[in-house]
C-alpha positions in Angstrom: 25.2 -6.7 20.1 21.2 -6.9 19.7 20.6 -3.9 22.1 23.2 -2.0 20.1 21.2 -2.4 16.9 18.3 -0.5 18.2 20.4 2.4 19.7 22.4 2.7 16.0 18.8 2.6 14.3 17.7 5.3 16.5 20.9 7.4 15.7 20.3 6.6 12.0 16.7 7.8 11.9 17.6 11.0 13.9 20.4 11.7 11.4 17.9 11.4 8.4 15.0 13.2 10.1 16.6 15.8 12.0 19.7 16.2 10.3 18.4 15.6 6.8 20.9 13.1 5.8 20.0 10.6 3.2 19.1 6.9 4.4 21.6 5.8 1.5 24.6 7.7 3.1 23.8 7.2 6.8 22.9 3.5 6.9 25.9 1.9 5.5 28.0 4.0 8.1 25.9 2.6 10.8 25.8 -0.9 9.2 29.6 -1.0 9.6 29.2 -1.1 13.3 27.6 -4.7 13.1 27.8 -7.9 11.5 25.8 -10.8 10.0 22.0 -10.9 10.4 22.3 -7.7 12.6 22.8 -5.6 9.1 19.5 -6.8 7.9 17.8 -6.1 11.0 19.1 -2.6 11.3 18.1 -1.8 7.5 14.7 -3.3 8.6 14.3 -1.2 11.5 15.5 2.2 9.8 13.3 1.6 6.7 10.2 0.7 8.8 10.5 3.9 10.9 10.8 5.9 7.8 7.8 4.1 6.3 5.5 4.6 9.1 7.0 7.7 10.8 3.7 9.9 11.2 1.8 6.8 12.5 4.4 5.7 15.0 4.9 9.4 16.2 1.1 9.4 16.8 1.4 6.3 18.8 4.4 7.6 21.0 2.4 11.3 21.3 -0.5 9.4 23.3 2.2 8.2 26.2 4.8 11.1 26.4 4.2 14.0 28.5 6.3 16.4 26.5 8.6 16.2 23.5 12.1 15.0 24.0 14.5 17.9 22.7 18.0 18.4 22.8 20.5 15.6 23.6 17.4 13.5 24.5 16.0 13.9 20.9 17.6 10.5 19.9 15.6 8.7 22.4 12.3 9.9 20.6 13.6 8.0 17.9 14.5 4.9 20.0 10.7 5.0 21.1 9.7 4.6 17.3 12.1 1.9 16.8 10.4 0.2 19.9 6.9 0.9 18.7 7.7 -0.3 14.9 9.0 -3.8 16.5 6.0 -4.0 18.5 3.5 -3.5 15.8 5.1 -4.2 12.4 7.9 -7.3 13.1 7.9 -10.9 14.1 10.3 -10.1 16.9 8.4 -11.4 20.3 7.1 -8.5 22.2 9.4 -9.2 25.3 12.5 -9.1 23.2 11.4 -6.0 21.4 10.9 -4.4 24.8 13.8 -5.7 26.6 16.5 -4.7 23.8 14.8 -1.3 23.0 15.1 -0.4 26.7 18.7 -1.8 27.2 19.6 0.2 24.1 19.5 3.1 26.6 23.1 2.0 27.8 24.6 2.1 24.5 23.1 5.5 24.2 24.6 6.6 27.4 21.5 7.8 29.3 20.4 5.2 31.7 18.2 7.5 33.2 15.7 7.3 30.5 15.5 3.6 30.9 12.4 3.7 33.0 10.6 6.3 30.7 11.5 4.0 27.6 10.1 0.9 29.4 6.9 2.9 30.7 5.9 4.1 27.1 6.6 0.8 25.1 4.7 -1.1 28.0 1.7 1.4 27.8 1.6 1.0 24.1 1.6 -2.6 24.5 -1.6 -2.2 26.7 -3.2 -0.1 24.4 -1.8 -0.2 20.7 -4.7 1.2 19.1 -6.4 4.7 19.1 -9.8 6.1 17.9 -9.4 6.7 14.0 -11.7 9.8 14.3 -8.2 11.2 15.8 -6.0 10.4 12.8 -5.4 12.8 9.9 -4.7 12.0 6.4 -0.7 12.1 7.0 -1.1 9.6 9.9 -3.3 7.2 8.0 -1.4 7.3 5.0 2.2 7.9 6.3 2.9 10.6 3.9 3.6 14.5 4.3 0.5 16.3 3.8 1.7 18.6 0.8 2.6 15.2 -1.1 -1.0 13.7 -0.3 -2.4 17.2 -1.6 -0.4 17.0 -4.7 -1.4 13.2 -5.5 -4.8 14.1 -4.5 -5.0 16.8 -7.2 -3.3 14.6 -10.0 -4.8 11.4 -9.5 -8.4 9.6 -8.7 -6.8 6.6 -7.2 -4.4 8.4 -5.0 -4.7 6.1 -2.1 -3.6 2.9 -4.0 -0.3 5.3 -4.9 0.4 5.8 -1.4 -0.3 2.1 -0.4 2.2 1.2 -3.1 5.0 3.4 -1.5 4.5 1.8 1.7 5.2 -1.7 0.3 8.5 -3.2 0.1 10.1 -3.3 -3.4 10.3 -6.4 -5.5 13.7 -7.0 -7.1 13.9 -6.8 -11.1 16.9 -8.3 -13.1 18.2 -7.3 -16.4 19.9 -9.9 -18.4 23.0 -8.8 -20.3 21.9 -9.9 -23.9 25.7 -9.6 -25.1 26.4 -12.3 -22.7 23.5 -14.6 -22.6 19.6 -14.8 -23.3 16.7 -14.5 -21.0 15.7 -18.1 -21.6 19.2 -19.4 -20.7 19.4 -17.1 -17.5 15.9 -18.2 -16.4 16.9 -22.0 -16.8 19.6 -21.2 -14.6 17.7 -19.7 -11.8 15.3 -22.4 -11.9 18.5 -24.8 -11.3 19.2 -23.1 -8.1 15.6 -22.7 -7.1 15.4 -18.8 -7.4 11.8 -18.4 -7.8 10.6 -16.1 -10.7 7.6 -14.1 -10.2 7.0 -12.3 -13.6 8.5 -11.1 -16.6 7.6 -7.7 -18.1 6.5 -7.9 -21.7 8.0 -4.8 -22.9 11.4 -4.8 -21.6 12.0 -8.5 -20.7 12.7 -7.5 -17.1 12.5 -10.5 -14.8 10.8 -10.1 -11.4 12.1 -12.5 -8.5 9.7 -14.1 -6.1 11.7 -12.5 -3.1 14.9 -10.6 -3.2 18.3 -12.5 -3.1 22.0 -11.7 -2.4 23.4 -10.4 -5.7 26.2 -12.8 -5.3 23.7 -15.8 -5.8 22.6 -14.5 -9.2 24.3 -16.7 -11.9 27.2 -14.9 -13.5 26.5 -11.6 -11.6 30.4 -11.0 -11.2 30.8 -12.0 -14.6 28.6 -9.3 -15.8 25.5 -11.5 -16.9 23.2 -9.8 -15.1 22.2 -6.7 -12.9 19.7 -5.3 -10.5 17.3 -2.7 -12.2 13.6 -1.8 -11.8 11.6 -2.7 -15.0 10.3 1.0 -15.0 13.9 2.0 -15.7 14.9 -0.9 -17.9 12.2 0.8 -20.4 14.6 3.6 -21.3 17.1 1.6 -23.4 14.1 0.3 -25.5 12.4 3.6 -25.9 15.5 5.4 -26.8 16.4 2.9 -29.4 19.8 3.5 -30.1 21.2 2.7 -33.7 24.4 1.7 -35.1 27.0 4.3 -35.7 25.2 7.0 -33.6 26.6 9.0 -31.0 24.6 8.9 -27.7 24.6 11.0 -24.8 23.3 9.9 -21.3 22.7 13.2 -19.3 22.7 12.9 -15.5 23.9 9.3 -15.8 24.9 7.9 -12.5 25.0 5.3 -11.3 25.0 4.3 -14.7 22.1 1.5 -15.2 20.7 3.0 -18.2 24.1 3.8 -19.7 25.0 0.3 -19.5 21.6 -1.2 -20.7 21.8 1.1 -23.9 25.3 -0.5 -24.6 24.0 -3.9 -24.0 21.1 -3.3 -26.4 23.0 -1.4 -29.0 26.7 -2.6 -29.1 27.3 -1.1 -32.5 26.7 2.5 -31.7 29.7 5.0 -32.5 30.0 6.4 -29.1 28.4 6.4 -25.6 29.0 9.5 -23.5 27.9 9.5 -19.7 27.4 12.8 -17.9 26.9 13.5 -14.4 27.7 16.6 -12.3 28.9 14.3 -9.3 32.5 13.1 -9.9 32.0 10.5 -7.0 28.9 8.9 -8.5 30.7 8.6 -11.6 32.7 6.2 -10.1 29.6 4.1 -9.6 28.9 4.3 -13.3 32.7 3.1 -14.1 32.3 0.1 -11.5 29.1 -1.0 -13.6 30.8 -0.5 -16.9 33.8 -2.8 -15.5 31.7 -5.5 -14.3 29.7 -5.8 -17.5 32.8 -5.6 -19.7 31.6 -2.3 -21.4 32.8 0.9 -22.1 31.9 4.5 -22.3 33.4 8.1 -22.0 32.5 9.7 -18.7 32.4 13.4 -18.1 32.0 14.9 -14.7 30.3 18.2 -15.5 27.1 20.3 -15.3 24.2 19.7 -18.0 23.7 23.5 -18.2 27.6 24.6 -18.3 28.1 22.9 -21.6 31.1 25.0 -22.6 33.0 23.5 -19.9 32.7 20.0 -21.4 31.1 19.6 -24.8 33.3 19.0 -27.8 31.0 20.8 -30.2 29.5 17.4 -31.7 25.9 17.0 -31.9 24.3 13.9 -30.8 22.1 11.6 -32.6 20.4 10.5 -29.3 19.9 11.8 -25.7 18.9 10.3 -22.8 17.8 13.0 -20.4 17.2 11.2 -16.9 16.6 14.6 -15.3 16.9 15.6 -11.7 13.6 15.1 -10.0 11.5 14.8 -6.8 11.9 11.0 -6.8 8.5 10.7 -5.9 8.1 7.4 -7.9 10.8 5.5 -5.9 9.5 6.3 -2.3 9.1 2.5 -1.7 12.9 2.2 -2.4 13.8 5.5 -0.6 11.1 6.1 2.2 13.4 9.0 3.4 12.3 10.9 0.1 9.0 11.7 1.8 10.5 13.6 4.6 13.7 14.9 3.0 11.8 16.5 0.3 9.7 19.8 0.8 6.7 21.3 -1.0 8.8 24.3 -2.2 11.5 21.8 -3.7 9.2 21.1 -6.7 9.1 24.5 -8.3 12.9 24.7 -8.2 13.3 21.3 -9.6 10.8 21.8 -12.3 12.7 25.0 -13.2 16.3 23.2 -13.4 14.5 20.3 -15.5 13.5 22.8 -17.9 16.8 24.6 -18.1 18.4 21.3 -18.6 15.8 20.3 -21.3 16.4 23.5 -23.4 20.4 22.9 -23.1 20.2 19.0 -24.1 18.0 20.0 -27.3 20.8 22.7 -28.4 23.1 19.7 -28.2 20.7 17.3 -30.6 21.2 16.9 -34.2 18.4 17.9 -36.4 16.1 14.5 -37.0 17.6 13.2 -33.6 15.6 11.9 -30.6 15.6 12.9 -26.9 14.2 10.7 -24.2 13.1 12.5 -21.3 12.8 10.5 -18.1 12.3 11.3 -14.5 11.6 8.7 -11.4 8.6 11.3 -10.3 4.9 10.9 -10.4 4.0 14.6 -10.1 2.7 16.2 -13.4 4.4 19.3 -12.9 7.7 17.6 -13.3 6.5 15.3 -16.1 3.5 15.9 -18.5 3.4 19.6 -17.6 6.9 20.3 -18.3 7.0 18.4 -21.5 3.6 20.0 -22.7 5.4 23.7 -22.0 8.5 22.7 -23.8 6.4 21.8 -26.9 4.9 25.2 -26.8 7.9 27.0 -26.7 10.1 24.7 -28.9 8.7 24.8 -32.5 11.2 22.2 -33.8 10.3 19.6 -31.4 7.6 17.0 -31.7 6.2 14.4 -29.3 6.8 10.8 -30.8 3.7 9.2 -30.2 3.9 5.6 -28.3 1.4 3.1 -27.3 2.3 3.5 -23.8 1.2 7.2 -23.7 -2.6 5.9 -23.7 -3.6 9.1 -25.4 -1.7 11.5 -22.9 1.3 13.6 -23.0 4.1 10.9 -22.3 3.9 7.7 -20.4 3.3 8.0 -16.6 4.2 4.8 -14.8 2.6 4.6 -11.2 4.1 2.4 -8.3 0.8 1.1 -8.0 1.2 -0.6 -11.6 2.8 -3.7 -12.7 5.0 -4.1 -9.9 7.2 -1.3 -11.4 8.6 1.9 -9.6 7.0 5.4 -10.6 8.4 6.6 -13.7 7.6 9.0 -16.6 8.9 9.0 -20.2 8.5 11.2 -23.4 10.2 10.8 -26.7 10.9 13.9 -28.5 11.9 14.4 -32.0 13.8 17.4 -33.6 12.7 18.7 -36.9 15.0 17.5 -39.6 15.6 21.2 -40.8 
């Protein structure tokens, strides 16, 4: 079974990098073929290769005469899996070597066993190469286009990329309709789950290390949810009031929808809109577990004639489709699935949705624009352009902005994911 884990990891990475599949889709498919601790090992190997892809490929290139192509291409990824184990895991070298070589049987090509063995042994003898041979993509394990954009936007760009390489912390959101933070913290203490930090603004609880959700007190009863502290700022900033009609646009998987309902139980209505009907099922699962209710609509945010009932909303949360460059540490495949020319198209889509959502907002209403991006083109520049074109819109000034257009949270700050917020108010007349 152990050898099979390496083979499955190679297949998974091949599907992501060469076939463009999301790790979130591909990994569960492969994990279904193993049991117990092998599921966690498979995830570690896949995520590790995706985090360190340019660096691992650089090492492999030193010892491979010609690139592996066609039916042999999956063995390129098996080599990456092998080097990752040797460089970054606590697996003993001999075990990593033997199990990776043995994986050639599961991949049905015993003829490459000698080559896999030779490359990994050569790497073990000479694991490091001269740093003057390395470019920024290899040093920082990010695609060149993204490195260039981060360099242009931030003075401390290396810290952002360093944070992207870290394993993400586990943040919790306590359901205030069920229990208090104080009571929940006491329960965590009783079962010796260590708390590392508490976000002062949102009350989000950061654990010292990740745990199985079923270990969390009252999880199945809806007392607590897993949600990053950056995402937990949304409900606080939206600040929904009693008797208001609320729209959560691009709502799936529903964490923010549920948080708004937890914080503001006396609103008149909550509508959760998403273009993907399958992802709306996740929203319903979260609502059910948390004992909450909302109106779910599968529809295109721009094609409002197909789903809107004509009633204007008091507040709209627009969690716009974006590059997701703020959550790379959680989804390292983003670095390789996203392309440079995607950003212009995403920025145009965001602008279109923002204008359409603005037309559904009551005079005097509030729209909270949010992305999990760290690129100004999708965030501050987007809002500045909107404010210039929309005379009835003003930016609500918040302390979090620190004099800038909106609040840009970076993944190198406070242990939170990269996120952006801008709170907009529509003129009353």
